[in-house]
C-alpha positions in Angstrom: 0.0 0.0 0.0 1.5 3.3 -1.1 0.7 6.9 -0.1 -1.2 7.6 -3.4 -3.7 4.9 -2.6 -4.2 6.2 1.0 -4.6 9.7 -0.3 -7.4 8.6 -2.7 -9.2 7.1 0.3 -8.7 10.3 2.1 -10.4 12.3 -0.7 -13.5 10.1 -0.5 -13.4 10.1 3.3 -13.6 13.9 3.5 -16.5 13.8 1.0 -18.5 11.3 3.1 -17.7 13.2 6.3 -19.0 16.5 4.7 -22.1 14.6 3.4 -23.0 13.1 6.8 -22.5 16.5 8.5 -25.0 17.9 6.0 -27.5 15.0 6.5 -27.2 15.4 10.2 -28.2 19.1 10.0 -31.0 18.5 7.6 -32.7 15.6 9.3 -31.6 16.7 12.8 -30.1 13.4 13.9 -27.3 13.7 16.4 -26.2 10.1 15.7 -25.4 10.9 12.1 -23.4 13.9 13.3 -21.4 11.6 15.6 -20.8 9.3 12.6 -19.6 12.3 10.5 -17.1 13.2 13.3 -15.9 9.6 13.6 -15.3 9.4 9.9 -13.4 12.7 10.0 -11.2 11.6 12.8 -10.4 8.3 11.0 -9.7 10.1 7.7 -7.5 12.6 9.5 -5.5 9.7 11.0 -5.2 8.1 7.5 -4.2 11.4 6.0 -1.5 11.9 8.6 -0.2 8.4 7.9 -0.2 9.0 4.1 1.8 12.2 4.5 4.4 10.4 6.7 4.5 7.5 4.2 5.1 9.9 1.3 8.0 11.3 3.2 9.4 7.8 3.8 8.9 7.0 0.1 10.9 10.1 -0.9 13.9 8.7 1.1 13.4 5.3 -0.5 13.8 6.9 -3.9 17.0 8.5 -2.7 15.4 12.0 -2.7 14.6 12.6 0.9 12.6 15.7 1.6 9.4 16.7 3.4 6.3 16.4 1.1 5.7 20.1 0.9 7.5 21.0 -2.3 5.0 21.4 -5.1 1.3 22.3 -5.7 0.1 18.7 -5.3 1.9 18.2 -2.0 0.8 21.6 -0.7 -2.8 20.9 -1.5 -2.6 17.6 0.5 -1.1 19.5 3.4 -3.6 22.3 3.1 -6.5 19.8 3.4 -4.8 18.2 6.4 -4.5 21.5 8.2 -8.1 22.4 7.6 -9.3 19.1 9.0 -6.9 19.5 12.0 -8.1 23.0 12.9 -11.7 22.1 12.4 -11.7 19.0 14.7 -10.1 21.3 17.3 -12.9 23.8 16.9 -15.5 21.1 17.1 -14.0 19.7 20.2 -13.7 23.2 21.7 -17.3 24.4 21.1 -19.1 21.1 20.9 -21.1 22.0 17.7 -21.0 19.8 14.6 -22.9 22.2 12.3 -19.7 24.1 11.4 -18.5 20.8 9.8 -21.2 21.3 7.1 -19.3 24.4 5.9 -15.7 23.6 6.9 -15.1 20.0 5.8 -16.0 20.8 2.1 -12.8 23.0 2.0 -10.7 19.9 2.9 -12.6 17.8 0.4 -12.2 20.3 -2.4 -8.5 20.7 -1.8 -8.0 16.9 -1.9 -10.3 16.5 -4.9 -8.4 19.1 -6.9 -5.1 17.4 -6.0 -6.4 14.0 -6.9 -8.4 14.6 -10.0 -6.9 17.6 -11.8 -5.5 16.3 -15.1 -2.6 18.8 -14.9 -1.5 17.8 -11.4 1.9 16.3 -11.0 1.8 13.8 -8.1 5.2 12.3 -8.6 7.9 12.6 -5.9 10.7 14.7 -7.5 14.0 16.1 -6.3 13.9 19.5 -4.8 14.8 22.6 -6.9 18.0 24.2 -5.5 16.0 27.1 -4.1 13.8 24.7 -2.1 16.7 22.9 -0.5 16.5 24.7 2.8 15.3 23.8 6.3 13.4 27.1 6.3 11.1 25.6 3.7 9.3 23.4 6.2 8.9 26.2 8.7 7.6 28.6 6.0 5.1 26.2 4.5 3.8 24.8 7.8 3.2 28.2 9.3 1.6 29.6 6.1 -0.7 26.7 5.6 -1.8 26.5 9.2 -2.6 30.2 8.8 -4.5 29.5 5.6 -6.5 26.7 7.2 -7.5 29.0 10.1 -8.7 31.5 7.5 -10.6 28.8 5.7 -12.4 27.9 8.9 -13.0 31.5 9.7 -14.5 31.9 6.2 -16.8 28.9 6.8 -18.0 30.4 10.1 -18.5 33.7 8.5 -20.8 32.1 5.9 -22.7 30.5 8.8 -23.0 33.9 10.5 -24.5 35.6 7.5 -27.0 32.7 7.1 -27.8 32.7 10.8 -28.2 36.5 11.1 -31.8 37.2 12.0 -33.9 37.6 8.9 -37.5 38.2 8.1 -39.9 35.9 6.3 -38.3 32.7 7.3 -40.5 29.6 7.4 -40.8 27.5 10.5 -38.6 24.8 8.9 -35.9 27.3 8.1 -36.0 28.8 11.6 -35.7 25.3 13.0 -32.7 24.5 10.8 -30.9 27.7 11.8 -31.6 26.8 15.4 -29.0 24.1 15.2 -26.3 26.7 14.4 -24.3 28.1 17.3 -25.5 31.4 18.6 -24.7 34.6 16.8 -22.3 35.7 19.6 -20.5 32.4 19.5 -20.0 32.6 15.7 -18.9 36.2 16.0 -16.2 35.4 18.6 -15.1 32.3 16.6 -14.6 34.4 13.5 -12.3 36.7 15.5 -10.4 34.0 17.3 -9.7 32.0 14.1 -8.5 35.1 12.3 -6.2 36.0 15.2 -4.7 32.5 15.0 -4.4 32.7 11.2 -2.9 36.2 11.3 -0.2 35.3 13.8 0.7 32.2 11.8 0.7 34.1 8.5 3.0 36.7 10.0 5.3 34.0 11.1 5.1 32.4 7.7 6.0 35.6 5.9 8.9 36.1 8.3 10.3 32.6 7.8 9.7 33.0 4.1 11.9 36.1 4.1 14.7 34.3 5.8 14.3 31.5 3.3 14.3 34.0 0.4 17.5 35.5 1.7 19.3 32.1 1.8 18.0 31.2 -1.6 18.2 34.4 -3.6 20.2 36.7 -1.5 17.4 39.2 -0.6 14.7 39.2 2.1 12.1 40.7 -0.1 11.9 41.1 -3.9 8.3 42.1 -4.6 7.7 38.8 -6.3 3.9 38.4 -7.1 3.6 35.8 -4.4 5.3 38.0 -1.9 3.2 41.0 -2.9 -0.1 39.1 -2.6 0.9 37.6 0.7 1.4 41.2 1.9 -2.0 42.2 0.5 -3.6 39.3 2.3 -1.8 40.2 5.5 -2.9 43.8 5.2 -6.6 42.8 4.7 -6.6 40.7 7.9 -4.6 43.4 9.7 -7.3 45.9 8.7 -10.0 43.5 9.9 -8.3 43.1 13.3 -7.8 46.9 13.6 -11.5 47.5 12.8 -12.5 44.9 15.4 -10.2 46.1 18.2 -10.0 49.8 17.7 -13.4 50.6 16.0 -15.5 47.9 17.6 -16.6 46.3 14.4 -18.6 43.1 14.9 -21.2 41.1 13.0 -21.7 41.2 9.3 -18.9 43.7 8.5 -16.3 41.4 10.1 -17.9 38.3 8.4 -17.7 39.9 5.0 -14.1 41.1 5.6 -13.3 37.5 6.6 -14.7 36.2 3.3 -12.8 38.9 1.3 -9.6 38.0 3.2 -10.0 34.3 2.3 -10.6 35.2 -1.4 -7.2 37.0 -1.2 -5.7 33.8 0.3 -7.0 31.8 -2.6 -5.6 34.2 -5.1 -2.3 34.2 -3.3 -2.3 30.4 -3.5 -3.8 29.7 -6.9 -4.0 32.9 -8.8 -0.3 33.7 -8.5 0.7 30.2 -9.6 -1.4 30.2 -12.7 -1.8 33.8 -13.7 1.4 35.5 -12.7 5.0 34.4 -13.2 7.7 34.8 -10.6 10.1 33.1 -8.3 7.2 31.3 -6.5 5.4 30.1 -9.7 6.4 26.5 -8.9 6.0 26.9 -5.2 3.8 25.6 -2.5 3.1 28.7 -0.5 
């Protein structure tokens, strides 16, 4: 059994976990919610094992590097970090409804990695610029930050759906009653953004050190660096508005969604639309 086979199981595992979270919400059966959580924990364990196995396989091929070096491997790691942060959130607040919105992000990342016809899933030697111990620190911190932002985005969507509205049917009102309270969602948006912001800041810092060792400069205004800074500034503005201006509710939720759109462009848009030093990169 190789890592590719395990990762294909992981893709379908995240799909079924997301599906059962949705079914649990629609038919209001807590047992199905517990099944969804059980599947998610099992898939996360398999996912962890597959990442470790891919690392071992790289050494068996005489290459020997952490599986974080290209778009395929970064998508796999991104999905893992989303699942990891989500299960921590679920354990913390005891609500499974966030899984309806958070787990699809993990599934979509894995599905894109697994089924995109242009995806290169082979283990390959590192490019010279990637042969640095700072690579692991940079990628891990950036993607943990991205995952926190993904969860924040999912909670923001829940907040905007949950926000009191007129002309709701009894069935719709009953469905929204299974969502966490507005105040809980609002605090969770803020908390996940603080975590993501701190990790992204650390990721940019370690990336600068890596850039200096690879290219002799801490900052070169490469498109990836520029968009990372734009993303950082969006979330910095959000936190400033929250702490200094007292912003809450819908305005923060919309800013969170805009911020995650910047994350996605930093991750995908730069790789596919703009050329630069990071065009091949993972973060």
